[in-house]
C-alpha angles and dihedrals in degrees: 000000000000114000131187114199137177128189117235103017090199123038146144112279092247092054122093123237125213108229124187140153128207140184096056125137110268110274092003116161114231137185119222124194130188120198133185131179115204127213092272093052095256111149124223124190141181128188133196141166125225136180120221120235126240092284094048097257135128117197112185091208090064110015122092120225114241095207147315122095092351141002133219132033106330112152094188098029093115089064104044092042094058111130131195119246087225122060116248099021119132122203103246126175111213105171102048097166108051108036140024128220109261117220117196118207119201127190107206142176107273090222090069112102116236089239090060099041094103095056099044117080113240123241090237135347139194135189121221130193123223112190128193097204134046120235115278096018106137126223122202133168110260093214113141127134106328100339124105125191147091126274122209119195124193119237121261141050127297134043129310133203110263120230132179116211117211117186129183124296098255101064104062092207127359116186104181097087093049093045092052092045088054089048087058095050108274125114099233130195115201098209123202119203103175142001094038133105108314095347116113114273091237137013119266093167134355110236109198091197086073090058092042087056089053092051092051092045089056095046092050091058111108092226096054118102101210157149086137134025134210132233126212108192134172134186110335087002088067091065089055095041091052091049090050092050090053098047105031117063091196089072105089103160125036127181112202117194122186102324141122128277089216141059108272113199113326123060121248114232125197117170102304096343120101119189114201128223130253098226126215143238110231092191088076094061118105139201122232123219087261089056092251114146118238114209100172095110103040093097099044098092093047092046088064099042108025133098106285090220089082089070112092111243097234092173089072093065116105097200133070130270135213109192117196118193133189106206093203093056110138097179099059130019085234097160093057092043092052093046091050091050093049092046088055090052090050093051088055093049093250122153098176098111144081123197121204111185120186124200113218096017120124135212104282102064105174138164117306121295094016108143116255111256110200093183140355137188124266121187089269109028144345112276119220110231096166127186136151113257102233100040091041091054091048090048092056092052094049099040093050089058090047092051092052092050093047095050092047092048095051103031104041114066118231110240111215124196120245091214 
C-alpha cells in the first residue's frame, strides 16, 4: 500500500517537514505536486519527479529530485519553489493568528501531463499546515499616539528582546515577519509608516520622530527587556532602519536586507535636521523579458555626481549591523550599496558590522521556505526582484539563523558570575 507521510503535519512556516512515501515499486518514477491557495484565492503550485529506491521508498531528506521545479536533494524544495498561476503575485499571509496556509501534496502517475493534473485523481494525497505564529503568542494593536502597527509578544514570564520590523513601502503593514520573530522569542512590533489606517497613502517626508515614538513605545512595555531594541528592515525599510540606527541611540542591533545606504526620494526630518534625497535617473531602468521593471541602476549616475550629504552617515551609529545581500537583486544594487557602507565604516575604524552576501539570491529574502517571488505588482508596474530558486531558498534558511543569532547576541545581556 502506497503511503505519503509528513512529520510534523502542522508546523511553523520556518520549520522543516520530513516528507517521505513508501510502498512503491522498487525504482518506480513518481510525480509529486504541492498546491496552496492563498487568502485571495490565488493558486500556487510546484512539481517534481522522484525515483524510488530499491525498497520502494522516497525520503526527501535523502532522495534527489530528477526534474521539475528543482533538481537534487532539497527536503523543503516543494515549498520554496511554489509559483503563482498568475504572473506578478506574491504569496502574502494576512491573517497570521487564526488560520494557517494549507499545502496539499499529491502523488501522481508520472505519465499524466501537467495540463491534465487537475482532472486526474492522485494516487495518494496529504494536507499540511504552515502556521505563522506559535501557540500562545499574543497579538495586540500597537496604536498609541501617532504610531500604527501590531505588537506580538512571546508566551511565558519574564522580559523579551524588543524588535521593530520594517518591510518595504508597498505593503502597508505586513505581520508575518513579526509573528515569526515573536515565535522565536523576540517581542516584535510590525510598524506601518504609510498606506495603512489613517497614515498617508504615500510618503511625502520621513519624520524620524514617528519612529522614535515607536522605539519608546516598545521600551515602555513591561515585557520588553531593554535598554536597547533591534530593527529588522528590508528593501525601502532598510533606508529607514539605517536612519533610525544613526539618530536613535536606543537602537543597538539593526538587520539590513537589500536596501540603499542613501535617502531615495523623500527627505528625512528629525527635529530641526532635514536630510536631502539622492535623486534618480529613470532612463537607466530596464525591462526584463517578463515585462518586469529593473531599477537597480537608476541611482548609479547620481551616486557619482550628487551631493554626498544624501548618503546616510552609518559611522555615527552606536549599535551593530548585520547586512544581508542578495547578489541577484534586480530592484536595488544592494551588493554595491552594502560594500559602500562597509567601506565607510572601515574608513572610520568601525568594526560593528557583519556582511553576509549570497550569490543567486534575489531581492525579497524572507524567512525559510517562503516561495521565491521573482517579480510582483506595484500600483504602477511589476517590479523585478529576481533570484535563482535553489540558492535563494538556501539563502533564506541560512540568513534566518544568522538574524536570530545576531539579535540574541546584541539584545540579550550576558550575565557573568561574580565568583
